[in-house]
N, C-alpha and C positions, 0 to 999 in steps of 0.2 A: 174518858179516853180522848186523847188529843186528836185533832183533825189532821195531824201530820201524816198518819198512815194513809188515809185516802189520797192526800196530796202526793205521797210517794207512789201509790198505784197509778195515779193520773200521769205522773212523770214517766213511769215505766211504760205505760200504754203509748204515750206520745213518742217515746224513744223508739218503740217497736214500729210504730207507724212510719217514723222517719226512715228507719232502716229499710222497711218494706218499700217505701217510695223510692229510695235511692236504688234499690235492687231493680225495681221496675224501670227506672230511668236508665240504668246500665243495660238492661235487656233491650230497651227501646233503641239504644244506640246501635246494637248489633242486629236488630231485627230489620235489616235492609238487605235486599238481594245483592249478592256479590256477582261479579261479571267474570266469566271464564274467557280466557284469551285462546282463541282457536288457532294455534300455531305451535311449531316446534322451534327449539333453540331461541326462545324469546329472551330470557334473562333481562327483563326490562329495567331501565335505569330511571325513567321518568314517566309521568302521567299528567294529563291536563284535561280539563272539562270546559265546555262552552257554557255560556249563560243559559242555554236551553237544556243543558244536561247531557249533551253528546260527549263521549269519553274517547280520548286518543292516547295510545300507548306506543312508545318506541320499542326497539328490540336490538339485541346484539347482532342479529343476522341482517339488519338493514331494512326491515319491513315495519311500516306504521300500521297499527291496528285501530279500528274504530268500532265503537258500540253506540248505536243511536240511543237517544234518551230512553231510559227505563228498559233497554234491551238486556237480556241475560248473557249475551256472548259478544265478544269483540272479534271481528273478522279482518283479514288482510284488506287494507284499503289503498295504501301507496306502497309500491314495491320498487326495489332498486333497478335503475336502468341507466343507459348511457347519457340521457339528458339530465336527470337530477343528480347523478353521481353519489347517491346515498352510500355512506359507509355504515359502520356501527352507529346506532342512534343513542344519544345522551338526552339532553333536555328537549322537551316539547312544550309549547305554550300556545293555547288558543287565545287569539286577540280579537275579541268580538267587535271592537270599535272599527278596526280596519278590515275585518273579514279575512284575517291571515292566520295560518298555522305556521308558527316559527319552529324550526327544527335545528338542533345542534347535532352535527355528525362529525365523526373522527375515526381514524384507524384504531383498532383495538386488537392487540396481539394476545388474544385469548382464544381457547378452543371454540370454534364457531364464529369468531369475530372476523371482521374484514380488516386485514392487517396493514394494507398499503393505501396511501392516498394522503391528501392534505385536509386538515380539519376546516370546516366551513359552517356558516349559518345559512340555512336554506329557508326560502319562503314559498309556501303553498297556499292555494285558495282554500279557505276554511270550509266552504260549502261543497266544492267539487273535488278537491284534492289535486287540482291542476298545478303543475310546477310553474313557478314564476321567476325566481332568481336565486343565484348562488353568490355568497359573499365569503371569500377565502380569508381565513385569519392570518395575522401578521407573521407569526413566528413558525418555523418548521416544527418546533416542539409543542405548538399550541394544541389544546384540547378544548373545543367549545363545549361547555358543560351545561349552561342554563341561561335563561332569558327572562328579562322583566321589561315591561313597557311603561314609560312615563306618561303623564297626562297629556303631553304635547305630541305623543306618538313616537318619541325617540326610543329605540330599543337599546337596552343595556345588556351586554353579554359577559358572562363569567368565563374566563379562561383559566381552568384549574391548574394546568401544567406550567404555563408561562407566568402565572401570577399577575394577571391583568384584568381590568374591566374595560371593555371596548364599547363604543356606541355606534349606532346607525341612525342618522337623522331621517325623518320622513322624506321619501323620494331620493335618498342618498344612494350613491353607487359603490361606496367603499366604507369599511369599518375604520373608525378612528380611535386612538388611544385616549381613554379617560383617566385611568390610573394604572400604575405599574409599580409593584413593590414586592420584596421577598415575603412580606407579611401576607400578601395575597395568594401565595402559592398554597394550593389546597382550597381555594374559594370554590364553593359548590352552589348552594341555593342563593338566589338573589330575588328580592321582592320590594315593592314600594308600599309604604303605608298610605293611608288616604290623604295625609297632608303633604305628600310628595317626598318624604324622607326615605332614603334608600337604606335597606338592611341586607346584610349578607351573612352566611355562615361559612365556617372553615371546617371541612370534614376531617382534615388531618390534625388540626389543633383543638378540635372540639370547642369552637368558640362561636358566639353570636355577636355580630358587630354592627354598629351604625356608621354609615359613610357620611362624613361631614364635608360640606361644600363651601367654598369661598363665596363672597357676595356676587362675584361674576359667574358663578355656576361651576367653576373648575373644582377639581378634587382638592381637598384640604388635608384630611387625616381620617384615621379609623379610630373609633371609640369602642372598646370592648365592653359589652353589657354584662352585668352581674346577674347570673341566672339563679333562680330559687332552688334549682336542682342541677347537679352535674349533668353535662351532656355527653353522649357517647356516639361520635360519628354523625353529627348533624348533616343532613343531606338536603332533600327537597324542602323548599320554603315557599309558601304561597300566602297571599293576603286573604283575610276574611273581611274585616271592616275596621275603620279607625286605625289603631295600632295593634290589631290582633292578627295573628298568623296561625297557620298550621305548619307543623314541622315533622319531618321524618328523621328518626335516629337509627341509622343502619346498624351500628355496633350494639346498641341496647335493645334493638328489636321493638321499638315503640313509636307511637304517633302521639304528638302533643298539640295542645293549643297554647299559644304564647301570647301574653299580654305585656306590651312594653310601656313602661312609665319612666321617663327620664333615662337614666343609665341602668335601670333594673329591668329584668324580664321575668315575669312569673310564669312558671311552667306547670301546666295542668295535663297530666297523662290521660290520654283518651283510650289507648289500647296498647297492650303489651303482647309478648309472645310471638311476634312476627318474624319471618325469616329474611333478615337483611332488607328492611323496607327502605327503598332508595328514592322513591318519589312520592309526592303527595299533591292533591289538588282539592279545591273547594268550589262548589256550585250548588245553588238551590238548597242550602242547609245541609248538604251532604259532604262528607270527607271521603276522598278516594285515595287509595294507596296501592302501590305495587311492591311485591316482595321480589328482590333481585335474585335470591337463592344463589349468590355468587360463589359460596363455598363449594358448590358442586364442581366448579371449574378449577379450584385450587387445592382443596383438601384431598390428599391421596386416599383417605378412607372413603370418600364420597365419589371420587372420580370414576366415571363409568356407570354409576347408578343413576336411575331416572330421578330427576328432581320432582316428578309429579306434575300436575297441571299448574300452569301459571294463571293466577287469579287476581283481578282487581278487587281488593277488599273495600267494602262500602259501609260507612257508619254515619249515623245522624250526629250533627254537632249539637251538644246540649245548649 
């Protein structure tokens, strides 16, 4: 009798072990405690995490929620007042190097949203939550949507409605135009790779793009990346390391790891079945995401029904 049969049994056992290991790996990703947001009318658009693992979440109602590292609940931390002028909250970004929490705020004509006011970038103390400064966006139609910070401390701001990328230099008093183009209308997530290259996504066009800069640092052009899987409403975008990112896809209800190589981007799906995931963050080997549940504000079949608790979903990055 040939030894091919024992070899086939060995191959079968190896395959079963591999499947079992993969299943344990998938379970390990999900075996992390989620964070309940203790608030009403949250409908979060963005989430961020500090290097220590503190988690910050914005809300449609203008409150910023915070969960200390490894806490099970996020509680109201910064509320709207006459000084900070918070409107509905879009992007939030914890900048550990400067000790700043950057916040995008804008009017939102949605049930429970704050409909009147001018969009602005706000700066708060990351440790205490004390309000520090307000930077009004250029255009009356502007919606400050997300923030990324370059290695020199310059903040780059995505204006989803006006189709612009704005910058704020360290110590600057006003935002400046970096890039403006019809191609940028719908810009949402914005993030830097470790080498300083700026990447963005467009939630309306379902595109992932690289921002090319001229030798003097000015905007040159946009390069669309070829993704290994189609994208569905790419939203929050945050760096991991090198040219790796985490990405939220609100239309497809999934969270991805993205590896960029040249003009290509390999998409690895980390989790599916989420309810309009609009924001994502990465810290200490964990991925944090929020479910916007925005359909409850639009869909006549869901309007008036409770969306249930708002939760920051947490998974380990493989």
